[in-house]
C-alpha positions in Angstrom: -4.5 11.8 3.2 -1.7 10.5 1.0 -1.1 12.0 -2.4 -2.0 8.8 -4.2 -5.3 8.6 -2.4 -6.0 12.2 -3.3 -5.2 11.7 -6.9 -7.3 8.6 -7.2 -10.3 10.3 -5.5 -9.9 13.3 -7.9 -10.0 10.9 -10.9 -12.9 9.0 -9.4 -14.9 12.2 -9.0 -14.3 13.1 -12.6 -15.5 9.8 -13.8 -18.6 10.0 -11.5 -19.4 13.4 -13.0 -19.2 12.0 -16.5 -21.4 9.1 -15.6 -24.0 11.4 -14.0 -23.9 13.6 -17.1 -24.9 10.5 -19.1 -27.7 9.6 -16.8 -26.0 6.8 -14.7 -26.3 7.5 -11.0 -25.6 4.2 -9.3 -22.0 5.1 -8.4 -22.0 4.5 -4.6 -19.5 2.0 -3.2 -17.7 1.3 -6.5 -14.0 1.5 -7.1 -12.4 3.9 -9.6 -11.7 0.9 -11.9 -15.3 -0.3 -11.9 -16.6 3.2 -12.6 -14.2 3.7 -15.4 -15.2 0.4 -16.9 -18.9 1.4 -16.8 -18.1 4.8 -18.4 -16.4 3.0 -21.3 -19.4 0.7 -21.7 -21.8 3.6 -21.7 -19.7 5.6 -24.2 -19.5 2.6 -26.5 -23.2 1.9 -26.4 -23.9 5.6 -27.2 -21.4 5.6 -30.1 -19.1 8.1 -28.4 -16.0 5.9 -28.8 -14.2 5.9 -32.1 
């Protein structure tokens, strides 16, 4: 596994954990970019973003 793939997987797992903590569990087969976008939307809807 290349270093870039490892780093992206690590970041993806962090975002997935944050999504799961907020009750969103439909994270299969989605890219890091898509997951990150969903996390921002959920945070915005819950008033967690400044």
